[in-house]
N, C-alpha and C positions, 0 to 999 in steps of 0.2 A: 403366226409367222412373221418374222421380221422382214423388212423390205430390203431389196437389193441395195438401195441407197444407205441403209444402216450398215451393211456389211462393207460397202465401199468406204464409208466414213471410218469404220473400225480399222480397216486396213490402213487408211491414211494416219490414224492415231498411233498405230504400232510400228509403222516404219520409221527408219532413222530420219531426222529432219535434215534439210539441206545444210545447216550448220554443222551437225554431227558428221555428215558425210564429208564435208570440207575439211573438218578437223581430223578425221580418221585418214584422209588422203595425205594431209601434210605429215602426219605421224609416220605412215608407213614409207612415204617418200624419203623423209629425213633419216629414218632408221636404215633404210636400204642403202642410202648414200654414205652413211656413216661406216657401214660394214665394208662396203666396196673400196672406200678410200683409207680405211684404217691401216696404219703403217705396217703392222705385222699381219693382221687377218687377211688383208688383200692378197697375200701370197697364196692363201688356200680358198679364197672366195672366187667362185665361178659365175654365179648368177643369183639373183633373188627375184621372187615373183609372189604376187598376192594370191592367196588361196582361201579355201573356206567359204563361208556364207557370203562375204562381201564380193568375192570373185564370182560366185554363182547367182548373186542377187536374190538371195533368200534370207537376208538378215533382218532382224527386228530391232527396235529401239533399244539401246543398251540401258540398263538400270543399275545404279550404284549398289554395289554389295551383292550383285547377282551371282557372283563366282563363275561367270561364264566367260570363255574367251571370245572377245568381240572381233578381233582381227587376227588372221592367220598369215604369217609371212614364212615362205619357204626359202631357206638358204641352201643353195647347192655349193657343196664344197668339193675339193679335189681329192679327198680322202678315198681309200679303198676299203673294201668290206672286211679286211683283216684288222682294221683299226678299231680299238674299243670304243663302242659308241658312247659310253659314260664319259670317257675322256673328252670326246668331241663336245658334248653338252657342257661339261665343265669349263672347257676353254671358251665356248661362246659366251657363257654367263660372265666370265672374268672380263672379256673384251667389252661386253655391254656395260658392265658395272664401272668401267673406266670413265664412262660418259655420265655426268651427274643427271642427265635426263632419263637414264635407264638404270639408276642405282638400286631399284627395287627388284632387279632380275634374280630370279630363283629357278633352279633346275627343277623340272618336272619329269614325268615318266618319258615323254617323248619330245619334250620341247623345253625352252626357256621362257618362263612367264614374266611379264612385266606389268606392273600396275602403274598406269598413268592417270591423268585427270579425267575421272569418269569413264575410262576405257581400259580394258585388259588386253594385252597383246600376246599371242603366241608365236615365238620365233623358233622354226623347226629346221635344224641343220640336217641335210640329206646327202646321200651320194648318188650319183647317176649310174643307171645300169650301163654296162659296158656295150651291150648290143642294141639297146633301145633308149635313146636319149630322152624319151617321154616318160620313162619309168624311173622311179627313185626307190631308195632304201631309207627307211626311217629308224632311228636308234631307240634303244630301251635302257634306261638307267638301271633296271633290275638285273637284266641279263648281260648287258653290254654287247648284245647282238643286234643285227639289222633285220628289218622285215620290209617286204615290198609294199609300195604304195603308188597310186596313179592319180594325183590331184588334178592334172590337166584332163585326164580321162573322166574324172568325176564331173568336171565342169562341162565337158561336151555332152555327157550322158544326161545331166540335169537339163541343159538346153533342149536336148532331143525330146525328153519326156514332156517338157513344157509345151513344145511346138505340137507334139501329137495329142495334146489335151487342151486345145484351143487357148493356149497360153494361160491356163488356169491353174496349172500344177504349182508354180512358184508362189502365187498368192495363197494357195491352200497351205503350203508348207509354212508360211509365215504365221498363218492363223493357228496351226497346230503347234508350232514352236511357242507361240504366245500362250496357248492352252497349257503346255508343258511347264512354262515358267510360272504361271499363275497357280498351278495345282500340285506340282511336284513337292512332297513333304521333304524337309531337310534330312530326314533319315533314310530317304529312298533315292534310288538312281534310276530315273526314267531314261529311256533311249534319247540321244541327242545327236546333233550334228549329221554326218553322213549316214549314221545308223537309222535315225529317225526319218530322214528324207528317203532312205530305201524302203523302210516299212510303209511309209506313205505311198510310195510309187507302186509297191507290190499290191496295195489294196485300194487303188483308186476306184471311186464311184464313177457316175456319169457326168463328165465335164460339160455336157451340153445343158445340164440343169443350171438353176441359179446357184449362187455361192453357197447359200444356205443348204440346199438339197445336195450339192456336191460334197459338202463337208459331212453331212449326215450320212450319205451312202458310203463314204470312205470309212468313217468311224465304225458303221455297222459291219463293214467288211473286215476291219481289224479284229473286232470281236468275234465275228463268224469264223475266221480262219484261225485264230489263235486260242480262243477260250476253251473250247471243248477238247480239242486235239492236243493242246499243249499245257495250258494253265491248269486245267483240270487233272491232267496226267502228271504234273509236277515236273515238267521239263521245258526246256527252251527250244524254240525253233531255230533253224539255221537261217540267218539273214546273209545271203551271199553278196560279196562286194560287186557294185555295179560295173566296175571295170571288166571289159572283155579280155584283158591281159592278165588278170590275176585270178588264179584258181585257189580253191580251198581256204579262202580267207572269210571266217564267219565274223561278221560285224557285231554280233551280240556276245562275242567272247569277252569275258570280263564283267558281264552283267549277271548278277545272281538270278536264280529262278524266282526268288521272292520279289525282287525288284521288278522284274518283267511282269509277274503276275499282278502287282500292285497297279502297274501302268495299264494293263488291259482291263482290270476290274474297275479302275477309275473311269475309263471310257465308257464301260458298260453302265456304270452308276449314272453318268451324265446323260446317256441316251434315254435310260429309263426316266430321269428327271424331266427331259424335254418331252418325252412321251406322255408323262402323267400331268405336268404342269402347262404343257403347250409350248410352242416355239416363239414365245413372246419375247419382246426386248428385255423384260424383266428376268426371264428365265435365261436368256443368253448372257445376261450381266452376271448371273450366278456361276455360269459355266466359264466364261471368258473374262470376267472382270469388268470394272467400271469404265474401262476405255470403250466398251461397247455402248453406243447411244441408247439413251432412255427414250421412252414414248411419252406423249403428253398426257395429262390427266383427262382432258376432254376427249381425246381419241380413245382412251381406255374405257371411259364411261359409255361411249357409243358403242364400242365393240362389245362390251358386256351386254348391253341392252339387245343388241342383234342376236348374240349367242343365246340369251334367255328365251327369245321368241321361238327359236328352233328347238331347243332341248326341252322346252316346256309344252310343245305342241301335243295335243291329245292323240293325234293320229300317229305319232312316232312310236313304232312298236318296240318292245323290249327285246334284247338279244335272246335268241332261243337255244343258244349253246351253253354248256357248262364253261365257266370262266376259269382259266388256269394260266395266268400270265407267265410266259416263258420267253418274252422278247418285246421289242418295241416296233412300232409301225408309225410311219409318217405318210403324208400325201403331198406329192408334188403335182403342179398343174402348169399346163401351157395354155395360153389364150390367144385365139385368132378372131379378129373382129369380123364383121360382116363384109368389110372391104378387103379382107385378106391380110391385114396388118397383125403381126405378132406383137403382144404387149405383155408387160410384167403385171401379175396380179398376186398379192399376198393375202394370207388368210384374214378375212373380216376387214378388208380395207375399202377404199371408195367405191361406189357402185359402178358396176359395168353397164354398157348399153345392151339392149336386147339383141338377139340374133348373133351373139358371140358363140364361137365353138370352144368348148372346154374339154381338155384332154387330161384326166386325172391318172396318176400313176401311184400305186402302193409301194412304198420303200420299206423293207423289213430285213432284219438280220436273222430271221427264222430260217432254218435249213429246210430246203424242199425235200419231200413233196408237201405241199399244203394247198388250200384253196383260198381265194380271196373273195369275200362277200362285201357288197356295198349297200349302204343305207343312205338314200336320198330323201330328204325331208323338206318339202316346200311349204312356205307360209304366204299369206297375203290373199287379198280378195280375188285377184286374177287366177291364181292357181286353184283356188276353191271353186270359182265359177266354172273353170274348165275341168273340174273333177280330177285334178292331178296333184293332189297334196302328197300322195305317195307315203313315205314313211316305213315302207316294208324293205325287205332284203333281196338284193338282186346280184347275180354272178357277174364277173368281168365280161365285157363284151369285145374286148380287143386283147388277145393274148392271156396270159395268166394274171397280170396284175393291173390291167388298164381298163378305164371306163370313160366313155364319151358321153357328154351332155351339151345342152345349149341353153343360153339365157333367154328363156321364154316368158317368164312372169316377174313383174315387179315385186320387190320385197327382199327379205333375207331368207336363205335357203342353206341347208347344212349337208355336207358330205362326209361320211365316215367309213373307213374300211375296217374289216375284221379279218384276222388270219386264222383260218380253220385247219386244224391238223388232227386227224383221226377223230373227228367229231367234236373236238374241244377248241374253244377260242383261246389261243395262245398268245395273241397280241391284237391290240386295236389302236387305232389312231385317235388323236383328239379330233373334234368336230372342225371341219374346214368350212368356214362360212363364205358363201357368196352372196354379195349384195348386188341387187340389180335395179336400175333406174325405172 
Protein backbone atom coordinates (compact mmCIF):
# COMPACT_ATOMS: atom_id res chain seq x y z
CA UNK A 1 0.00 0.00 0.00
CA UNK A 2 1.42 3.35 -1.03
CA UNK A 3 1.45 6.09 1.57
CA UNK A 4 -0.84 9.10 1.47
CA UNK A 5 2.26 11.25 1.08
CA UNK A 6 3.05 9.39 -2.15
CA UNK A 7 -0.38 10.20 -3.59
CA UNK A 8 -0.01 13.81 -2.44
CA UNK A 9 3.32 13.97 -4.25
CA UNK A 10 1.81 12.35 -7.34
CA UNK A 11 -0.99 14.92 -7.43
CA UNK A 12 1.61 17.66 -7.17
CA UNK A 13 3.51 16.10 -10.08
CA UNK A 14 0.49 15.95 -12.42
CA UNK A 15 -1.06 19.32 -11.68
CA UNK A 16 -0.24 22.32 -13.89
CA UNK A 17 2.76 24.25 -12.61
CA UNK A 18 2.36 27.89 -11.50
CA UNK A 19 4.22 28.89 -14.68
CA UNK A 20 1.76 26.94 -16.83
CA UNK A 21 -1.22 28.41 -14.99
CA UNK A 22 0.15 31.93 -15.50
CA UNK A 23 0.82 31.24 -19.18
CA UNK A 24 -2.69 29.86 -19.72
CA UNK A 25 -4.17 32.84 -17.90
CA UNK A 26 -2.41 35.22 -20.27
CA UNK A 27 -3.45 33.18 -23.33
CA UNK A 28 -7.12 33.15 -22.48
CA UNK A 29 -7.13 36.80 -21.39
CA UNK A 30 -5.45 37.99 -24.59
CA UNK A 31 -7.68 35.89 -26.83
CA UNK A 32 -10.84 37.08 -25.13
CA UNK A 33 -9.73 40.71 -25.42
CA UNK A 34 -8.89 40.20 -29.10
CA UNK A 35 -12.39 38.93 -29.93
CA UNK A 36 -14.08 41.57 -27.79
CA UNK A 37 -12.24 44.41 -29.56
CA UNK A 38 -12.06 43.00 -33.09
CA UNK A 39 -13.34 45.62 -35.52
CA UNK A 40 -15.97 43.37 -37.09
CA UNK A 41 -16.42 40.51 -34.60
CA UNK A 42 -17.23 42.85 -31.72
CA UNK A 43 -20.57 43.47 -33.43
CA UNK A 44 -21.68 39.89 -32.70
CA UNK A 45 -19.55 39.35 -29.60
CA UNK A 46 -21.64 39.32 -26.41
CA UNK A 47 -19.37 37.75 -23.80
CA UNK A 48 -16.57 35.24 -23.24
CA UNK A 49 -15.75 33.06 -20.26
CA UNK A 50 -13.42 30.25 -19.30
CA UNK A 51 -14.94 26.78 -19.22
CA UNK A 52 -13.83 23.15 -18.98
CA UNK A 53 -11.27 21.68 -16.64
CA UNK A 54 -9.46 24.93 -15.83
CA UNK A 55 -12.71 26.58 -14.79
CA UNK A 56 -13.63 23.52 -12.69
CA UNK A 57 -10.09 23.08 -11.29
CA UNK A 58 -9.85 19.51 -12.58
CA UNK A 59 -7.06 20.12 -15.10
CA UNK A 60 -3.85 18.11 -15.28
CA UNK A 61 -0.43 19.12 -16.53
CA UNK A 62 -0.45 19.54 -20.32
CA UNK A 63 1.78 17.26 -22.36
CA UNK A 64 3.05 18.15 -25.81
CA UNK A 65 1.37 16.12 -28.55
CA UNK A 66 -1.36 14.84 -26.23
CA UNK A 67 -4.09 15.95 -28.68
CA UNK A 68 -6.14 17.14 -25.76
CA UNK A 69 -7.80 20.52 -25.46
CA UNK A 70 -6.13 22.15 -22.47
CA UNK A 71 -8.15 25.39 -22.38
CA UNK A 72 -11.84 25.90 -23.20
CA UNK A 73 -13.13 29.39 -23.97
CA UNK A 74 -16.83 29.98 -24.53
CA UNK A 75 -17.71 32.82 -26.91
CA UNK A 76 -21.30 34.02 -26.56
CA UNK A 77 -22.52 35.45 -29.85
CA UNK A 78 -25.62 37.44 -30.76
CA UNK A 79 -26.74 34.92 -33.36
CA UNK A 80 -30.09 33.11 -33.25
CA UNK A 81 -30.72 29.38 -33.61
CA UNK A 82 -31.74 29.77 -37.26
CA UNK A 83 -28.12 30.64 -38.12
CA UNK A 84 -26.16 27.74 -39.62
CA UNK A 85 -23.67 26.72 -36.92
CA UNK A 86 -21.06 25.64 -39.47
CA UNK A 87 -20.98 29.20 -40.83
CA UNK A 88 -20.54 30.55 -37.29
CA UNK A 89 -17.56 28.27 -36.70
CA UNK A 90 -15.99 29.16 -40.05
CA UNK A 91 -16.40 32.87 -39.33
CA UNK A 92 -14.73 32.53 -35.94
CA UNK A 93 -11.84 30.60 -37.49
CA UNK A 94 -11.28 33.33 -40.08
CA UNK A 95 -11.31 36.07 -37.44
CA UNK A 96 -8.78 34.18 -35.32
CA UNK A 97 -6.48 33.48 -38.25
CA UNK A 98 -6.19 37.22 -38.91
CA UNK A 99 -4.02 37.37 -35.80
CA UNK A 100 -0.61 35.71 -36.23
CA UNK A 101 -0.85 34.33 -32.69
CA UNK A 102 -3.85 32.24 -33.75
CA UNK A 103 -2.93 31.32 -37.33
CA UNK A 104 -3.16 27.59 -36.51
CA UNK A 105 -6.92 27.92 -35.94
CA UNK A 106 -8.90 25.05 -37.44
CA UNK A 107 -12.60 24.23 -37.38
CA UNK A 108 -13.53 21.15 -35.35
CA UNK A 109 -16.91 19.55 -34.75
CA UNK A 110 -18.06 21.95 -32.04
CA UNK A 111 -15.25 24.48 -31.79
CA UNK A 112 -12.24 26.15 -33.32
CA UNK A 113 -8.99 24.60 -32.15
CA UNK A 114 -5.76 26.54 -31.80
CA UNK A 115 -2.33 25.05 -31.20
CA UNK A 116 -0.06 27.39 -29.28
CA UNK A 117 3.28 26.89 -27.56
CA UNK A 118 2.70 23.70 -25.55
CA UNK A 119 -1.02 24.46 -25.14
CA UNK A 120 -4.15 23.56 -27.09
CA UNK A 121 -7.13 25.89 -26.96
CA UNK A 122 -10.78 25.18 -27.78
CA UNK A 123 -12.76 28.29 -28.71
CA UNK A 124 -16.46 27.46 -28.65
CA UNK A 125 -18.99 29.88 -30.21
CA UNK A 126 -22.44 29.59 -28.64
CA UNK A 127 -25.79 31.33 -28.64
CA UNK A 128 -27.67 32.10 -25.44
CA UNK A 129 -31.04 30.60 -24.63
CA UNK A 130 -33.79 33.19 -24.98
CA UNK A 131 -35.45 32.23 -21.68
CA UNK A 132 -32.45 31.25 -19.54
CA UNK A 133 -29.25 33.22 -19.98
CA UNK A 134 -27.31 30.50 -18.11
CA UNK A 135 -28.03 28.00 -20.89
CA UNK A 136 -26.35 28.01 -24.29
CA UNK A 137 -26.47 26.23 -27.62
CA UNK A 138 -23.32 24.82 -29.19
CA UNK A 139 -22.95 24.25 -32.93
CA UNK A 140 -22.09 21.19 -34.98
CA UNK A 141 -20.11 21.36 -38.23
CA UNK A 142 -21.65 18.13 -39.51
CA UNK A 143 -25.31 19.05 -39.14
CA UNK A 144 -25.19 22.84 -38.95
CA UNK A 145 -27.58 22.54 -36.00
CA UNK A 146 -27.35 23.68 -32.37
CA UNK A 147 -27.60 21.56 -29.20
CA UNK A 148 -28.07 22.72 -25.62
CA UNK A 149 -25.18 22.90 -23.15
CA UNK A 150 -24.77 24.22 -19.62
CA UNK A 151 -21.07 24.94 -18.91
CA UNK A 152 -21.80 27.15 -15.91
CA UNK A 153 -24.11 24.49 -14.52
CA UNK A 154 -21.38 21.89 -14.97
CA UNK A 155 -19.01 24.05 -12.93
CA UNK A 156 -21.55 24.42 -10.11
CA UNK A 157 -22.27 20.68 -10.19
CA UNK A 158 -18.58 19.82 -9.97
CA UNK A 159 -18.12 22.13 -7.00
CA UNK A 160 -21.13 20.60 -5.25
CA UNK A 161 -19.94 17.00 -5.77
CA UNK A 162 -16.50 17.96 -4.47
CA UNK A 163 -17.96 19.58 -1.35
CA UNK A 164 -20.18 16.55 -0.67
CA UNK A 165 -17.11 14.28 -0.82
CA UNK A 166 -14.75 15.98 1.61
CA UNK A 167 -13.16 17.99 -1.24
CA UNK A 168 -11.66 14.75 -2.55
CA UNK A 169 -13.66 14.45 -5.80
CA UNK A 170 -11.61 16.90 -7.87
CA UNK A 171 -8.23 15.40 -6.86
CA UNK A 172 -9.65 11.97 -7.74
CA UNK A 173 -10.77 13.25 -11.17
CA UNK A 174 -7.24 14.50 -11.81
CA UNK A 175 -5.78 11.09 -10.99
CA UNK A 176 -8.23 9.26 -13.26
CA UNK A 177 -7.66 11.81 -16.05
CA UNK A 178 -3.95 11.12 -15.77
CA UNK A 179 -4.64 7.38 -15.78
CA UNK A 180 -6.61 7.87 -19.00
CA UNK A 181 -3.81 9.84 -20.61
CA UNK A 182 -1.21 7.24 -19.63
CA UNK A 183 -3.25 4.20 -20.68
CA UNK A 184 -5.55 5.09 -23.57
CA UNK A 185 -4.27 3.50 -26.83
CA UNK A 186 -4.09 5.71 -29.91
CA UNK A 187 -6.73 3.61 -31.67
CA UNK A 188 -9.23 3.88 -28.78
CA UNK A 189 -11.41 6.68 -27.45
CA UNK A 190 -11.75 6.49 -23.68
CA UNK A 191 -14.30 8.83 -22.04
CA UNK A 192 -12.84 12.28 -21.41
CA UNK A 193 -13.83 15.71 -20.15
CA UNK A 194 -17.27 16.08 -18.64
CA UNK A 195 -18.16 12.50 -19.66
CA UNK A 196 -15.31 11.06 -17.61
CA UNK A 197 -16.07 13.41 -14.70
CA UNK A 198 -19.71 12.29 -14.65
CA UNK A 199 -18.76 8.59 -14.80
CA UNK A 200 -16.46 9.14 -11.82
CA UNK A 201 -19.17 11.05 -9.92
CA UNK A 202 -21.75 8.32 -10.61
CA UNK A 203 -19.42 5.66 -9.18
CA UNK A 204 -17.69 7.35 -6.25
CA UNK A 205 -16.34 5.15 -3.49
CA UNK A 206 -15.87 6.22 0.11
CA UNK A 207 -14.24 9.66 0.23
CA UNK A 208 -13.55 9.28 3.95
CA UNK A 209 -10.86 6.73 3.11
CA UNK A 210 -7.31 7.44 1.98
CA UNK A 211 -6.77 8.66 -1.59
CA UNK A 212 -5.57 5.19 -2.55
CA UNK A 213 -8.66 3.46 -1.17
CA UNK A 214 -10.99 6.15 -2.54
CA UNK A 215 -9.46 5.58 -5.97
CA UNK A 216 -9.69 1.79 -5.70
CA UNK A 217 -13.32 1.77 -4.52
CA UNK A 218 -14.32 4.15 -7.31
CA UNK A 219 -12.61 2.02 -9.96
CA UNK A 220 -14.26 -1.08 -8.46
CA UNK A 221 -17.66 0.59 -8.72
CA UNK A 222 -17.08 1.46 -12.39
CA UNK A 223 -16.34 -2.19 -13.18
CA UNK A 224 -19.17 -3.44 -10.94
CA UNK A 225 -21.78 -1.14 -12.51
CA UNK A 226 -20.77 -1.39 -16.18
CA UNK A 227 -18.93 -4.67 -16.84
CA UNK A 228 -21.61 -7.34 -16.51
CA UNK A 229 -24.70 -5.28 -17.37
CA UNK A 230 -23.27 -3.35 -20.31
CA UNK A 231 -19.83 -4.39 -21.56
CA UNK A 232 -20.62 -8.10 -21.47
CA UNK A 233 -23.96 -7.37 -23.17
CA UNK A 234 -22.23 -5.33 -25.90
CA UNK A 235 -24.16 -2.12 -25.19
CA UNK A 236 -23.24 1.25 -23.72
CA UNK A 237 -24.89 2.68 -20.62
CA UNK A 238 -26.55 6.10 -20.75
CA UNK A 239 -24.47 8.73 -18.95
CA UNK A 240 -26.82 11.61 -18.21
CA UNK A 241 -25.76 15.23 -18.40
CA UNK A 242 -25.13 16.53 -14.86
CA UNK A 243 -27.04 19.74 -15.59
CA UNK A 244 -30.48 19.77 -14.02
CA UNK A 245 -31.66 21.92 -16.94
CA UNK A 246 -30.82 19.49 -19.72
CA UNK A 247 -32.84 16.35 -20.36
CA UNK A 248 -32.12 13.44 -22.67
CA UNK A 249 -28.47 14.30 -23.28
CA UNK A 250 -26.39 11.12 -23.27
CA UNK A 251 -22.75 12.07 -22.71
CA UNK A 252 -21.62 8.70 -24.12
CA UNK A 253 -23.22 9.43 -27.48
CA UNK A 254 -20.41 9.34 -30.00
CA UNK A 255 -18.42 6.70 -28.10
CA UNK A 256 -18.47 3.26 -29.66
CA UNK A 257 -19.32 0.12 -27.69
CA UNK A 258 -15.82 -1.16 -28.41
CA UNK A 259 -14.16 1.96 -27.02
CA UNK A 260 -16.21 1.97 -23.81
CA UNK A 261 -15.58 -1.75 -23.33
CA UNK A 262 -11.84 -1.18 -23.72
CA UNK A 263 -12.03 1.54 -21.05
CA UNK A 264 -13.83 -0.66 -18.50
CA UNK A 265 -11.72 -3.73 -19.29
CA UNK A 266 -8.52 -1.74 -18.81
CA UNK A 267 -9.70 -0.61 -15.37
CA UNK A 268 -10.54 -4.21 -14.45
CA UNK A 269 -7.12 -5.32 -15.70
CA UNK A 270 -5.41 -2.78 -13.45
CA UNK A 271 -7.52 -3.71 -10.43
CA UNK A 272 -6.46 -7.31 -10.92
CA UNK A 273 -2.84 -6.21 -11.25
CA UNK A 274 -3.03 -4.26 -7.99
CA UNK A 275 -4.74 -7.19 -6.31
CA UNK A 276 -2.14 -9.70 -7.55
CA UNK A 277 1.06 -7.67 -7.18
CA UNK A 278 -0.06 -5.53 -4.27
CA UNK A 279 -0.68 -1.81 -3.99
CA UNK A 280 3.00 -0.99 -3.81
CA UNK A 281 4.63 2.07 -5.34
CA UNK A 282 6.09 -0.16 -8.05
CA UNK A 283 2.63 -1.42 -9.04
CA UNK A 284 1.10 2.05 -8.96
CA UNK A 285 3.89 3.22 -11.29
CA UNK A 286 2.75 0.53 -13.75
CA UNK A 287 -0.81 1.83 -13.49
CA UNK A 288 -0.26 5.60 -13.28
CA UNK A 289 3.19 6.09 -14.79
CA UNK A 290 6.56 7.22 -13.55
CA UNK A 291 5.20 10.46 -12.10
CA UNK A 292 4.11 8.30 -9.17
CA UNK A 293 6.91 8.24 -6.57
CA UNK A 294 9.11 5.17 -6.19
CA UNK A 295 10.01 3.67 -2.82
CA UNK A 296 13.53 3.15 -1.50
CA UNK A 297 15.40 -0.16 -1.89
CA UNK A 298 16.04 -0.28 1.86
CA UNK A 299 12.33 0.08 2.61
CA UNK A 300 11.48 -2.57 0.03
CA UNK A 301 13.93 -5.07 1.53
CA UNK A 302 12.61 -4.53 5.06
CA UNK A 303 9.00 -4.86 3.87
CA UNK A 304 9.83 -8.10 2.05
CA UNK A 305 11.44 -9.52 5.19
CA UNK A 306 8.35 -8.67 7.27
CA UNK A 307 6.08 -10.25 4.67
CA UNK A 308 8.10 -13.48 4.59
CA UNK A 309 7.82 -13.83 8.37
CA UNK A 310 4.04 -13.84 8.09
CA UNK A 311 3.38 -15.91 4.99
CA UNK A 312 6.01 -18.47 6.02
CA UNK A 313 4.52 -19.01 9.48
CA UNK A 314 3.83 -22.71 10.11
CA UNK A 315 0.58 -21.95 11.96
CA UNK A 316 -0.89 -20.05 8.98
CA UNK A 317 -3.64 -22.28 7.62
CA UNK A 318 -4.21 -22.88 3.94
CA UNK A 319 -7.49 -21.56 2.49
CA UNK A 320 -10.20 -24.19 2.76
CA UNK A 321 -12.34 -23.07 -0.17
CA UNK A 322 -12.02 -23.85 -3.88
CA UNK A 323 -10.32 -20.87 -5.52
CA UNK A 324 -12.04 -19.35 -8.53
CA UNK A 325 -10.86 -15.78 -8.91
CA UNK A 326 -13.70 -13.63 -10.21
CA UNK A 327 -12.75 -10.24 -8.84
CA UNK A 328 -10.34 -8.23 -6.77
CA UNK A 329 -10.28 -7.43 -3.06
CA UNK A 330 -8.32 -4.88 -1.05
CA UNK A 331 -8.02 -3.94 2.60
CA UNK A 332 -8.47 -0.43 3.98
CA UNK A 333 -7.56 0.35 7.57
CA UNK A 334 -8.16 3.16 10.01
CA UNK A 335 -5.94 3.40 13.10
CA UNK A 336 -6.73 5.04 16.42
CA UNK A 337 -3.97 5.29 19.03
CA UNK A 338 -4.41 4.60 22.74
CA UNK A 339 -4.84 8.35 23.27
CA UNK A 340 -7.66 8.57 20.70
CA UNK A 341 -5.63 10.10 17.86
CA UNK A 342 -6.42 8.90 14.34
CA UNK A 343 -3.25 8.29 12.32
CA UNK A 344 -2.33 7.10 8.85
CA UNK A 345 -0.97 3.61 8.42
CA UNK A 346 -0.09 1.93 5.14
CA UNK A 347 0.66 -1.71 4.47
CA UNK A 348 3.96 -2.91 5.94
CA UNK A 349 5.14 0.52 7.04
CA UNK A 350 6.74 1.84 10.24
CA UNK A 351 5.77 0.00 13.46
CA UNK A 352 2.74 1.09 15.45
CA UNK A 353 2.65 1.42 19.21
CA UNK A 354 0.79 -1.15 21.26
CA UNK A 355 -2.85 -0.65 22.23
CA UNK A 356 -3.81 0.93 18.90
CA UNK A 357 -7.31 0.14 17.63
CA UNK A 358 -7.39 -1.16 14.04
CA UNK A 359 -10.53 -1.09 11.94
CA UNK A 360 -10.11 -3.14 8.74
CA UNK A 361 -12.53 -2.96 5.83
CA UNK A 362 -12.67 -5.31 2.84
CA UNK A 363 -13.06 -3.45 -0.45
CA UNK A 364 -14.29 -5.56 -3.34
CA UNK A 365 -16.04 -5.23 -6.66
CA UNK A 366 -17.73 -8.62 -6.27
CA UNK A 367 -21.51 -8.38 -6.40
CA UNK A 368 -23.44 -9.32 -3.27
CA UNK A 369 -24.41 -11.68 -1.79
CA UNK A 370 -21.07 -12.90 -0.45
CA UNK A 371 -19.33 -13.52 2.87
CA UNK A 372 -16.01 -12.05 4.00
CA UNK A 373 -13.62 -14.27 5.91
CA UNK A 374 -10.48 -12.94 7.59
CA UNK A 375 -7.15 -14.58 8.35
CA UNK A 376 -5.11 -12.92 11.10
CA UNK A 377 -1.60 -14.34 11.45
CA UNK A 378 0.55 -13.17 14.34
CA UNK A 379 4.30 -13.75 14.72
CA UNK A 380 6.87 -13.07 17.43
CA UNK A 381 7.67 -14.28 20.94
CA UNK A 382 4.96 -12.25 22.68
CA UNK A 383 2.14 -13.66 20.58
CA UNK A 384 3.53 -17.17 20.98
CA UNK A 385 3.82 -16.86 24.76
CA UNK A 386 0.23 -15.57 24.90
CA UNK A 387 -0.87 -18.52 22.73
CA UNK A 388 -2.33 -16.08 20.22
CA UNK A 389 -0.52 -16.86 16.99
CA UNK A 390 -3.88 -17.50 15.30
CA UNK A 391 -3.62 -18.12 11.51
CA UNK A 392 -7.16 -19.49 11.28
CA UNK A 393 -10.17 -18.03 9.47
CA UNK A 394 -12.71 -15.74 11.13
CA UNK A 395 -15.88 -13.96 10.08
CA UNK A 396 -16.31 -10.19 10.03
CA UNK A 397 -17.23 -8.83 13.44
CA UNK A 398 -18.67 -5.49 12.32
CA UNK A 399 -21.15 -5.57 9.46
CA UNK A 400 -20.52 -7.57 6.31
CA UNK A 401 -17.00 -6.41 5.47
CA UNK A 402 -15.27 -5.12 8.60
CA UNK A 403 -12.96 -6.49 11.31
CA UNK A 404 -11.67 -4.94 14.53
CA UNK A 405 -8.25 -5.72 16.00
CA UNK A 406 -5.75 -4.19 18.44
CA UNK A 407 -1.96 -4.00 18.41
CA UNK A 408 -1.19 -6.26 21.37
CA UNK A 409 2.06 -8.03 20.44
CA UNK A 410 5.41 -6.85 19.12
CA UNK A 411 6.41 -8.14 15.71
CA UNK A 412 4.99 -8.39 12.18
CA UNK A 413 1.43 -9.63 11.73
CA UNK A 414 -0.66 -10.19 8.59
CA UNK A 415 -4.30 -9.59 7.79
CA UNK A 416 -5.91 -11.02 4.67
CA UNK A 417 -9.53 -11.07 3.54
CA UNK A 418 -11.26 -13.69 1.39
CA UNK A 419 -14.52 -13.08 -0.51
CA UNK A 420 -16.62 -16.24 -0.39
CA UNK A 421 -19.58 -16.71 -2.74
CA UNK A 422 -21.54 -19.97 -2.86
CA UNK A 423 -18.75 -21.79 -1.04
CA UNK A 424 -16.07 -20.60 -3.49
CA UNK A 425 -13.35 -18.00 -2.92
CA UNK A 426 -13.90 -15.59 -5.78
CA UNK A 427 -11.47 -12.89 -4.59
CA UNK A 428 -8.79 -12.39 -1.97
CA UNK A 429 -6.66 -9.45 -0.91
CA UNK A 430 -2.91 -9.28 -0.66
CA UNK A 431 -1.51 -9.71 2.85
CA UNK A 432 -1.77 -6.49 4.83
CA UNK A 433 1.20 -6.38 7.18
CA UNK A 434 0.91 -4.62 10.53
CA UNK A 435 4.22 -4.00 12.31
CA UNK A 436 4.10 -3.37 16.06
CA UNK A 437 6.86 -2.00 18.32
